PQR file with spaces between the fields and no chain letter, atoms N, CA, C, O and H, PARSE charges and radii, in Angstrom:
ATOM       1  N    MET     1     -49.319   56.906   81.607 -0.4000 1.5000
ATOM       2  CA   MET     1     -48.340   56.654   80.624 -0.0000 2.0000
ATOM       3  C    MET     1     -46.912   56.972   81.388  0.5500 1.7000
ATOM       4  O    MET     1     -45.986   56.161   81.370 -0.5500 1.4000
ATOM       5  N    PHE     2     -46.851   58.064   81.964 -0.4000 1.5000
ATOM       6  CA   PHE     2     -45.601   58.714   82.475 -0.0000 2.0000
ATOM       7  C    PHE     2     -45.234   57.687   83.789  0.5500 1.7000
ATOM       8  O    PHE     2     -44.099   57.254   83.987 -0.5500 1.4000
ATOM       9  H    PHE     2     -47.604   58.722   81.978  0.4000 1.0000
ATOM      10  N    LEU     3     -46.288   57.414   84.554 -0.4000 1.5000
ATOM      11  CA   LEU     3     -46.040   56.488   85.740 -0.0000 2.0000
ATOM      12  C    LEU     3     -45.697   54.981   85.431  0.5500 1.7000
ATOM      13  O    LEU     3     -45.126   54.273   86.260 -0.5500 1.4000
ATOM      14  H    LEU     3     -47.210   57.766   84.393  0.4000 1.0000
ATOM      15  N    ASP     4     -46.080   54.538   84.191 -0.4000 1.5000
ATOM      16  CA   ASP     4     -45.752   53.336   83.789 -0.0000 2.0000
ATOM      17  C    ASP     4     -44.264   53.213   83.480  0.5500 1.7000
ATOM      18  O    ASP     4     -43.564   52.303   83.925 -0.5500 1.4000
ATOM      19  H    ASP     4     -46.544   55.114   83.517  0.4000 1.0000
ATOM      20  N    SER     5     -43.834   54.180   82.698 -0.4000 1.5000
ATOM      21  CA   SER     5     -42.459   54.407   82.196 -0.0000 2.0000
ATOM      22  C    SER     5     -41.506   54.629   83.582  0.5500 1.7000
ATOM      23  O    SER     5     -40.335   54.255   83.506 -0.5500 1.4000
ATOM      24  H    SER     5     -44.402   54.920   82.337  0.4000 1.0000
ATOM      25  N    VAL     6     -41.893   55.109   84.591 -0.4000 1.5000
ATOM      26  CA   VAL     6     -41.297   55.453   85.740 -0.0000 2.0000
ATOM      27  C    VAL     6     -41.117   54.082   86.351  0.5500 1.7000
ATOM      28  O    VAL     6     -39.998   53.651   86.631 -0.5500 1.4000
ATOM      29  H    VAL     6     -42.844   55.412   84.652  0.4000 1.0000
ATOM      30  N    LYS     7     -42.308   53.355   86.567 -0.4000 1.5000
ATOM      31  CA   LYS     7     -42.253   51.822   87.124 -0.0000 2.0000
ATOM      32  C    LYS     7     -41.259   51.035   86.393  0.5500 1.7000
ATOM      33  O    LYS     7     -40.349   50.455   86.985 -0.5500 1.4000
ATOM      34  H    LYS     7     -43.216   53.705   86.339  0.4000 1.0000
ATOM      35  N    THR     8     -41.412   50.998   85.086 -0.4000 1.5000
ATOM      36  CA   THR     8     -40.415   50.226   84.281 -0.0000 2.0000
ATOM      37  C    THR     8     -38.873   50.644   84.574  0.5500 1.7000
ATOM      38  O    THR     8     -38.000   49.792   84.738 -0.5500 1.4000
ATOM      39  H    THR     8     -42.151   51.469   84.605  0.4000 1.0000
ATOM      40  N    PHE     9     -38.649   51.898   84.618 -0.4000 1.5000
ATOM      41  CA   PHE     9     -37.330   52.388   84.813 -0.0000 2.0000
ATOM      42  C    PHE     9     -36.950   51.906   86.357  0.5500 1.7000
ATOM      43  O    PHE     9     -35.810   51.516   86.610 -0.5500 1.4000
ATOM      44  H    PHE     9     -39.358   52.590   84.485  0.4000 1.0000
ATOM      45  N    VAL    10     -37.784   51.950   87.172 -0.4000 1.5000
ATOM      46  CA   VAL    10     -37.241   51.506   88.556 -0.0000 2.0000
ATOM      47  C    VAL    10     -37.019   50.003   88.585  0.5500 1.7000
ATOM      48  O    VAL    10     -36.080   49.524   89.221 -0.5500 1.4000
ATOM      49  H    VAL    10     -38.710   52.267   86.967  0.4000 1.0000
ATOM      50  N    LYS    11     -37.863   49.267   87.911 -0.4000 1.5000
ATOM      51  CA   LYS    11     -37.715   47.799   87.872 -0.0000 2.0000
ATOM      52  C    LYS    11     -36.726   47.310   87.234  0.5500 1.7000
ATOM      53  O    LYS    11     -36.328   46.180   87.518 -0.5500 1.4000
ATOM      54  H    LYS    11     -38.626   49.656   87.394  0.4000 1.0000
ATOM      55  N    GLU    12     -36.110   48.083   86.211 -0.4000 1.5000
ATOM      56  CA   GLU    12     -34.996   47.503   85.445 -0.0000 2.0000
ATOM      57  C    GLU    12     -33.846   47.696   86.268  0.5500 1.7000
ATOM      58  O    GLU    12     -33.773   48.565   87.138 -0.5500 1.4000
ATOM      59  H    GLU    12     -36.433   49.000   85.980  0.4000 1.0000
ATOM      60  N    GLU    13     -32.894   46.829   85.968 -0.4000 1.5000
ATOM      61  CA   GLU    13     -31.742   46.637   86.798 -0.0000 2.0000
ATOM      62  C    GLU    13     -30.643   47.729   86.206  0.5500 1.7000
ATOM      63  O    GLU    13     -29.813   48.276   86.933 -0.5500 1.4000
ATOM      64  H    GLU    13     -32.953   46.123   85.262  0.4000 1.0000
ATOM      65  N    GLU    14     -30.748   47.948   84.894 -0.4000 1.5000
ATOM      66  CA   GLU    14     -29.975   48.801   84.173 -0.0000 2.0000
ATOM      67  C    GLU    14     -30.032   50.315   84.719  0.5500 1.7000
ATOM      68  O    GLU    14     -29.008   50.979   84.877 -0.5500 1.4000
ATOM      69  H    GLU    14     -31.421   47.504   84.304  0.4000 1.0000
ATOM      70  N    GLY    15     -31.282   50.779   84.982 -0.4000 1.5000
ATOM      71  CA   GLY    15     -31.550   51.878   85.785 -0.0000 2.0000
ATOM      72  C    GLY    15     -30.839   52.102   87.129  0.5500 1.7000
ATOM      73  O    GLY    15     -30.377   53.174   87.518 -0.5500 1.4000
ATOM      74  H    GLY    15     -32.114   50.238   84.854  0.4000 1.0000
ATOM      75  N    GLN    16     -30.822   50.871   87.808 -0.4000 1.5000
ATOM      76  CA   GLN    16     -30.316   50.974   89.001 -0.0000 2.0000
ATOM      77  C    GLN    16     -28.766   50.918   88.957  0.5500 1.7000
ATOM      78  O    GLN    16     -28.110   51.335   89.911 -0.5500 1.4000
ATOM      79  H    GLN    16     -31.198   50.000   87.492  0.4000 1.0000
ATOM      80  N    ASP    17     -28.149   50.372   87.783 -0.4000 1.5000
ATOM      81  CA   ASP    17     -26.629   50.515   87.636 -0.0000 2.0000
ATOM      82  C    ASP    17     -26.432   52.079   87.446  0.5500 1.7000
ATOM      83  O    ASP    17     -25.560   52.618   88.127 -0.5500 1.4000
ATOM      84  H    ASP    17     -28.682   50.033   87.008  0.4000 1.0000
ATOM      85  N    VAL    18     -27.159   52.815   86.597 -0.4000 1.5000
ATOM      86  CA   VAL    18     -26.924   54.193   86.167 -0.0000 2.0000
ATOM      87  C    VAL    18     -26.899   54.986   87.517  0.5500 1.7000
ATOM      88  O    VAL    18     -25.991   55.785   87.743 -0.5500 1.4000
ATOM      89  H    VAL    18     -27.867   52.377   86.043  0.4000 1.0000
ATOM      90  N    VAL    19     -27.889   54.759   88.394 -0.4000 1.5000
ATOM      91  CA   VAL    19     -27.975   55.526   89.662 -0.0000 2.0000
ATOM      92  C    VAL    19     -26.726   55.252   90.414  0.5500 1.7000
ATOM      93  O    VAL    19     -26.041   56.211   90.768 -0.5500 1.4000
ATOM      94  H    VAL    19     -28.627   54.110   88.211  0.4000 1.0000
ATOM      95  N    GLU    20     -26.336   53.962   90.713 -0.4000 1.5000
ATOM      96  CA   GLU    20     -25.145   53.708   91.355 -0.0000 2.0000
ATOM      97  C    GLU    20     -23.781   54.384   90.762  0.5500 1.7000
ATOM      98  O    GLU    20     -22.864   54.838   91.446 -0.5500 1.4000
ATOM      99  H    GLU    20     -26.892   53.182   90.426  0.4000 1.0000
ATOM     100  N    TYR    21     -23.847   54.351   89.485 -0.4000 1.5000
ATOM     101  CA   TYR    21     -22.628   54.954   88.787 -0.0000 2.0000
ATOM     102  C    TYR    21     -22.648   56.437   89.081  0.5500 1.7000
ATOM     103  O    TYR    21     -21.613   57.013   89.414 -0.5500 1.4000
ATOM     104  H    TYR    21     -24.592   53.982   88.930  0.4000 1.0000
ATOM     105  N    SER    22     -23.802   57.068   88.965 -0.4000 1.5000
ATOM     106  CA   SER    22     -23.910   58.382   89.190 -0.0000 2.0000
ATOM     107  C    SER    22     -23.599   58.819   90.510  0.5500 1.7000
ATOM     108  O    SER    22     -23.049   59.898   90.730 -0.5500 1.4000
ATOM     109  H    SER    22     -24.643   56.600   88.695  0.4000 1.0000
ATOM     110  N    LEU    23     -23.960   57.950   91.462 -0.4000 1.5000
ATOM     111  CA   LEU    23     -23.629   58.290   92.966 -0.0000 2.0000
ATOM     112  C    LEU    23     -22.147   58.114   93.084  0.5500 1.7000
ATOM     113  O    LEU    23     -21.539   58.816   93.891 -0.5500 1.4000
ATOM     114  H    LEU    23     -24.407   57.073   91.284  0.4000 1.0000
ATOM     115  N    LEU    24     -21.554   57.292   92.395 -0.4000 1.5000
ATOM     116  CA   LEU    24     -20.004   56.960   92.603 -0.0000 2.0000
ATOM     117  C    LEU    24     -19.298   58.311   92.022  0.5500 1.7000
ATOM     118  O    LEU    24     -18.407   58.905   92.629 -0.5500 1.4000
ATOM     119  H    LEU    24     -22.047   56.721   91.738  0.4000 1.0000
ATOM     120  N    LEU    25     -19.766   58.667   90.901 -0.4000 1.5000
ATOM     121  CA   LEU    25     -19.124   59.827   90.192 -0.0000 2.0000
ATOM     122  C    LEU    25     -19.295   61.095   91.008  0.5500 1.7000
ATOM     123  O    LEU    25     -18.411   61.950   91.053 -0.5500 1.4000
ATOM     124  H    LEU    25     -20.490   58.184   90.407  0.4000 1.0000
ATOM     125  N    VAL    26     -20.434   61.198   91.642 -0.4000 1.5000
ATOM     126  CA   VAL    26     -20.605   62.368   92.636 -0.0000 2.0000
ATOM     127  C    VAL    26     -19.693   62.320   93.748  0.5500 1.7000
ATOM     128  O    VAL    26     -19.089   63.331   94.107 -0.5500 1.4000
ATOM     129  H    VAL    26     -21.152   60.504   91.606  0.4000 1.0000
ATOM     130  N    LEU    27     -19.559   61.222   94.304 -0.4000 1.5000
ATOM     131  CA   LEU    27     -18.594   60.893   95.426 -0.0000 2.0000
ATOM     132  C    LEU    27     -17.270   61.283   95.041  0.5500 1.7000
ATOM     133  O    LEU    27     -16.552   62.035   95.700 -0.5500 1.4000
ATOM     134  H    LEU    27     -20.050   60.401   94.012  0.4000 1.0000
ATOM     135  N    ILE    28     -16.944   60.692   93.841 -0.4000 1.5000
ATOM     136  CA   ILE    28     -15.471   61.023   93.514 -0.0000 2.0000
ATOM     137  C    ILE    28     -15.243   62.330   93.132  0.5500 1.7000
ATOM     138  O    ILE    28     -14.102   62.742   93.339 -0.5500 1.4000
ATOM     139  H    ILE    28     -17.528   60.082   93.305  0.4000 1.0000
ATOM     140  N    ALA    29     -16.124   63.172   92.573 -0.4000 1.5000
ATOM     141  CA   ALA    29     -15.970   64.558   92.347 -0.0000 2.0000
ATOM     142  C    ALA    29     -15.937   65.388   93.613  0.5500 1.7000
ATOM     143  O    ALA    29     -15.125   66.300   93.769 -0.5500 1.4000
ATOM     144  H    ALA    29     -17.051   62.837   92.405  0.4000 1.0000
ATOM     145  N    ALA    30     -16.827   65.051   94.494 -0.4000 1.5000
ATOM     146  CA   ALA    30     -16.732   65.751   95.893 -0.0000 2.0000
ATOM     147  C    ALA    30     -15.417   65.526   96.528  0.5500 1.7000
ATOM     148  O    ALA    30     -14.790   66.428   97.082 -0.5500 1.4000
ATOM     149  H    ALA    30     -17.486   64.310   94.368  0.4000 1.0000
ATOM     150  N    ALA    31     -14.997   64.255   96.432 -0.4000 1.5000
ATOM     151  CA   ALA    31     -13.489   63.916   97.004 -0.0000 2.0000
ATOM     152  C    ALA    31     -12.436   64.861   96.455  0.5500 1.7000
ATOM     153  O    ALA    31     -11.682   65.507   97.183 -0.5500 1.4000
ATOM     154  H    ALA    31     -15.507   63.522   95.982  0.4000 1.0000
ATOM     155  N    SER    32     -12.425   64.907   95.048 -0.4000 1.5000
ATOM     156  CA   SER    32     -11.561   65.479   94.400 -0.0000 2.0000
ATOM     157  C    SER    32     -11.590   66.935   94.610  0.5500 1.7000
ATOM     158  O    SER    32     -10.503   67.512   94.630 -0.5500 1.4000
ATOM     159  H    SER    32     -13.038   64.382   94.457  0.4000 1.0000
ATOM     160  N    VAL    33     -12.716   67.647   94.776 -0.4000 1.5000
ATOM     161  CA   VAL    33     -12.826   69.129   95.134 -0.0000 2.0000
ATOM     162  C    VAL    33     -12.263   69.229   96.540  0.5500 1.7000
ATOM     163  O    VAL    33     -11.443   70.120   96.760 -0.5500 1.4000
ATOM     164  H    VAL    33     -13.600   67.179   94.759  0.4000 1.0000
ATOM     165  N    PHE    34     -12.602   68.448   97.456 -0.4000 1.5000
ATOM     166  CA   PHE    34     -12.084   68.495   98.759 -0.0000 2.0000
ATOM     167  C    PHE    34     -10.465   68.335   98.900  0.5500 1.7000
ATOM     168  O    PHE    34      -9.826   69.008   99.709 -0.5500 1.4000
ATOM     169  H    PHE    34     -13.268   67.724   97.276  0.4000 1.0000
ATOM     170  N    VAL    35      -9.889   67.409   98.062 -0.4000 1.5000
ATOM     171  CA   VAL    35      -8.606   67.255   98.130 -0.0000 2.0000
ATOM     172  C    VAL    35      -7.768   68.493   97.607  0.5500 1.7000
ATOM     173  O    VAL    35      -6.838   69.025   98.213 -0.5500 1.4000
ATOM     174  H    VAL    35     -10.408   66.862   97.405  0.4000 1.0000
ATOM     175  N    LEU    36      -8.315   68.884   96.259 -0.4000 1.5000
ATOM     176  CA   LEU    36      -7.754   69.983   95.571 -0.0000 2.0000
ATOM     177  C    LEU    36      -7.880   71.287   96.338  0.5500 1.7000
ATOM     178  O    LEU    36      -7.043   72.164   96.125 -0.5500 1.4000
ATOM     179  H    LEU    36      -9.071   68.453   95.766  0.4000 1.0000
ATOM     180  N    THR    37      -8.845   71.484   97.203 -0.4000 1.5000
ATOM     181  CA   THR    37      -9.005   72.789   98.061 -0.0000 2.0000
ATOM     182  C    THR    37      -7.967   72.646   99.104  0.5500 1.7000
ATOM     183  O    THR    37      -7.215   73.575   99.399 -0.5500 1.4000
ATOM     184  H    THR    37      -9.524   70.772   97.377  0.4000 1.0000
ATOM     185  N    ALA    38      -7.927   71.434   99.683 -0.4000 1.5000
ATOM     186  CA   ALA    38      -7.011   71.338  100.805 -0.0000 2.0000
ATOM     187  C    ALA    38      -5.455   71.507  100.334  0.5500 1.7000
ATOM     188  O    ALA    38      -4.620   72.132  100.988 -0.5500 1.4000
ATOM     189  H    ALA    38      -8.538   70.679   99.443  0.4000 1.0000
ATOM     190  N    MET    39      -5.233   70.936   99.258 -0.4000 1.5000
ATOM     191  CA   MET    39      -3.797   71.058   98.718 -0.0000 2.0000
ATOM     192  C    MET    39      -3.551   72.489   98.000  0.5500 1.7000
ATOM     193  O    MET    39      -2.438   72.809   97.582 -0.5500 1.4000
ATOM     194  H    MET    39      -5.911   70.428   98.726  0.4000 1.0000
ATOM     195  N    GLY    40      -4.667   73.302   97.896 -0.4000 1.5000
ATOM     196  CA   GLY    40      -4.412   74.597   97.214 -0.0000 2.0000
ATOM     197  C    GLY    40      -3.455   75.518   97.828  0.5500 1.7000
ATOM     198  O    GLY    40      -2.617   76.123   97.159 -0.5500 1.4000
ATOM     199  H    GLY    40      -5.572   73.042   98.235  0.4000 1.0000
ATOM     200  N    SER    41      -3.574   75.629   99.113 -0.4000 1.5000
ATOM     201  CA   SER    41      -2.607   76.455   99.963 -0.0000 2.0000
ATOM     202  C    SER    41      -1.313   75.765   99.870  0.5500 1.7000
ATOM     203  O    SER    41      -0.373   76.528   99.648 -0.5500 1.4000
ATOM     204  H    SER    41      -4.255   75.138   99.656  0.4000 1.0000
ATOM     205  N    SER    42      -1.085   74.789   99.959 -0.4000 1.5000
ATOM     206  CA   SER    42       0.317   73.977   99.955 -0.0000 2.0000
ATOM     207  C    SER    42       0.948   74.203   98.600  0.5500 1.7000
ATOM     208  O    SER    42       2.148   74.468   98.526 -0.5500 1.4000
ATOM     209  H    SER    42      -1.848   74.169  100.139  0.4000 1.0000
ATOM     210  N    ILE    43       0.120   74.100   97.439 -0.4000 1.5000
ATOM     211  CA   ILE    43       0.500   74.412   96.265 -0.0000 2.0000
ATOM     212  C    ILE    43       0.905   75.785   95.807  0.5500 1.7000
ATOM     213  O    ILE    43       1.856   75.977   95.049 -0.5500 1.4000
ATOM     214  H    ILE    43      -0.854   73.884   97.500  0.4000 1.0000
ATOM     215  N    THR    44       0.187   76.670   96.268 -0.4000 1.5000
ATOM     216  CA   THR    44       0.390   78.037   96.423 -0.0000 2.0000
ATOM     217  C    THR    44       1.620   78.309   96.978  0.5500 1.7000
ATOM     218  O    THR    44       2.431   78.953   96.311 -0.5500 1.4000
ATOM     219  H    THR    44      -0.586   76.514   96.883  0.4000 1.0000
ATOM     220  N    SER    45       1.933   77.877   98.232 -0.4000 1.5000
ATOM     221  CA   SER    45       3.099   78.005   99.140 -0.0000 2.0000
ATOM     222  C    SER    45       4.303   77.557   98.264  0.5500 1.7000
ATOM     223  O    SER    45       5.237   78.344   98.113 -0.5500 1.4000
ATOM     224  H    SER    45       1.275   77.354   98.774  0.4000 1.0000
ATOM     225  N    ILE    46       4.328   76.306   97.669 -0.4000 1.5000
ATOM     226  CA   ILE    46       5.378   75.822   96.847 -0.0000 2.0000
ATOM     227  C    ILE    46       5.751   76.799   95.759  0.5500 1.7000
ATOM     228  O    ILE    46       6.911   77.171   95.576 -0.5500 1.4000
ATOM     229  H    ILE    46       3.569   75.666   97.792  0.4000 1.0000
ATOM     230  N    PHE    47       4.665   77.218   95.009 -0.4000 1.5000
ATOM     231  CA   PHE    47       5.065   78.193   93.776 -0.0000 2.0000
ATOM     232  C    PHE    47       5.599   79.485   94.342  0.5500 1.7000
ATOM     233  O    PHE    47       6.532   80.040   93.762 -0.5500 1.4000
ATOM     234  H    PHE    47       3.723   76.916   95.158  0.4000 1.0000
ATOM     235  N    SER    48       5.096   79.982   95.387 -0.4000 1.5000
ATOM     236  CA   SER    48       5.683   81.144   96.164 -0.0000 2.0000
ATOM     237  C    SER    48       7.192   80.992   96.437  0.5500 1.7000
ATOM     238  O    SER    48       8.003   81.869   96.140 -0.5500 1.4000
ATOM     239  H    SER    48       4.338   79.531   95.859  0.4000 1.0000
ATOM     240  N    LYS    49       7.502   79.882   96.992 -0.4000 1.5000
ATOM     241  CA   LYS    49       8.907   79.631   97.324 -0.0000 2.0000
ATOM     242  C    LYS    49       9.771   79.608   96.195  0.5500 1.7000
ATOM     243  O    LYS    49      10.852   80.197   96.177 -0.5500 1.4000
ATOM     244  H    LYS    49       6.843   79.170   97.234  0.4000 1.0000
ATOM     245  N    VAL    50       9.248   78.844   95.118 -0.4000 1.5000
ATOM     246  CA   VAL    50       9.987   78.772   93.687 -0.0000 2.0000
ATOM     247  C    VAL    50      10.218   80.211   93.297  0.5500 1.7000
ATOM     248  O    VAL    50      11.375   80.586   93.108 -0.5500 1.4000
ATOM     249  H    VAL    50       8.370   78.366   95.133  0.4000 1.0000
ATOM     250  N    ASN    51       9.132   81.105   93.152 -0.4000 1.5000
ATOM     251  CA   ASN    51       9.303   82.303   92.585 -0.0000 2.0000
ATOM     252  C    ASN    51      10.243   83.289   93.433  0.5500 1.7000
ATOM     253  O    ASN    51      10.858   84.213   92.900 -0.5500 1.4000
ATOM     254  H    ASN    51       8.192   80.800   93.306  0.4000 1.0000
ATOM     255  N    THR    52      10.289   83.031   94.673 -0.4000 1.5000
ATOM     256  CA   THR    52      11.141   83.898   95.459 -0.0000 2.0000
ATOM     257  C    THR    52      12.582   83.328   95.206  0.5500 1.7000
ATOM     258  O    THR    52      13.438   84.200   95.062 -0.5500 1.4000
ATOM     259  H    THR    52       9.790   82.281   95.105  0.4000 1.0000
ATOM     260  N    ARG    53      13.004   82.038   95.126 -0.4000 1.5000
ATOM     261  CA   ARG    53      14.310   81.637   94.916 -0.0000 2.0000
ATOM     262  C    ARG    53      14.522   82.134   93.443  0.5500 1.7000
ATOM     263  O    ARG    53      15.619   82.620   93.169 -0.5500 1.4000
ATOM     264  H    ARG    53      12.309   81.329   95.243  0.4000 1.0000
ATOM     265  N    TRP    54      13.613   82.054   92.532 -0.4000 1.5000
ATOM     266  CA   TRP    54      14.075   82.527   91.117 -0.0000 2.0000
ATOM     267  C    TRP    54      14.422   83.917   91.127  0.5500 1.7000
ATOM     268  O    TRP    54      15.350   84.328   90.430 -0.5500 1.4000
ATOM     269  H    TRP    54      12.722   81.659   92.755  0.4000 1.0000
ATOM     270  N    SER    55      13.726   84.695   91.888 -0.4000 1.5000
ATOM     271  CA   SER    55      13.978   86.121   91.918 -0.0000 2.0000
ATOM     272  C    SER    55      15.276   86.340   92.637  0.5500 1.7000
ATOM     273  O    SER    55      16.061   87.180   92.196 -0.5500 1.4000
ATOM     274  H    SER    55      12.973   84.361   92.455  0.4000 1.0000
ATOM     275  N    THR    56      15.543   85.681   93.657 -0.4000 1.5000
ATOM     276  CA   THR    56      16.960   85.759   94.263 -0.0000 2.0000
ATOM     277  C    THR    56      18.045   85.417   93.346  0.5500 1.7000
ATOM     278  O    THR    56      19.048   86.129   93.311 -0.5500 1.4000
ATOM     279  H    THR    56      14.906   85.000   94.016  0.4000 1.0000
ATOM     280  N    ALA    57      17.915   84.274   92.521 -0.4000 1.5000
ATOM     281  CA   ALA    57      18.881   83.993   91.734 -0.0000 2.0000
ATOM     282  C    ALA    57      19.044   84.941   90.489  0.5500 1.7000
ATOM     283  O    ALA    57      20.131   85.088   89.932 -0.5500 1.4000
ATOM     284  H    ALA    57      17.099   83.696   92.549  0.4000 1.0000
ATOM     285  N    ASP    58      17.932   85.551   90.105 -0.4000 1.5000
ATOM     286  CA   ASP    58      17.962   86.646   89.114 -0.0000 2.0000
ATOM     287  C    ASP    58      18.959   87.809   89.493  0.5500 1.7000
ATOM     288  O    ASP    58      19.900   88.184   88.793 -0.5500 1.4000
ATOM     289  H    ASP    58      17.049   85.431   90.558  0.4000 1.0000
ATOM     290  N    LYS    59      18.605   88.294   90.671 -0.4000 1.5000
ATOM     291  CA   LYS    59      19.251   89.428   91.340 -0.0000 2.0000
ATOM     292  C    LYS    59      20.685   89.122   91.438  0.5500 1.7000
ATOM     293  O    LYS    59      21.553   89.959   91.191 -0.5500 1.4000
ATOM     294  H    LYS    59      17.841   87.989   91.240  0.4000 1.0000
ATOM     295  N    ALA    60      20.940   87.835   91.823 -0.4000 1.5000
ATOM     296  CA   ALA    60      22.404   87.463   92.092 -0.0000 2.0000
ATOM     297  C    ALA    60      23.215   87.411   90.749  0.5500 1.7000
ATOM     298  O    ALA    60      24.414   87.687   90.732 -0.5500 1.4000
ATOM     299  H    ALA    60      20.235   87.155   92.023  0.4000 1.0000
ATOM     300  N    ILE    61      22.488   87.029   89.576 -0.4000 1.5000
ATOM     301  CA   ILE    61      23.167   86.993   88.355 -0.0000 2.0000
ATOM     302  C    ILE    61      23.304   88.583   87.854  0.5500 1.7000
ATOM     303  O    ILE    61      24.347   88.929   87.300 -0.5500 1.4000
ATOM     304  H    ILE    61      21.513   86.804   89.590  0.4000 1.0000
ATOM     305  N    SER    62      22.310   89.459   88.048 -0.4000 1.5000
ATOM     306  CA   SER    62      22.417   90.689   87.553 -0.0000 2.0000
ATOM     307  C    SER    62      23.378   91.559   88.346  0.5500 1.7000
ATOM     308  O    SER    62      23.579   92.725   88.005 -0.5500 1.4000
ATOM     309  H    SER    62      21.462   89.178   88.498  0.4000 1.0000
């Protein structure tokens, strides 16, 4: 019974589409994690520079 349902799932094209979309989503997620990880240090650097300039401006006003 279980094997029959697996065979039917494999033969159906809809199941194949689900697998393809799942693989595509996994690929997009992996690429997103990679890009965000790579950009993390540059984003941290930008916020650090902004924070330094705000602190400098605050000290100049005081």
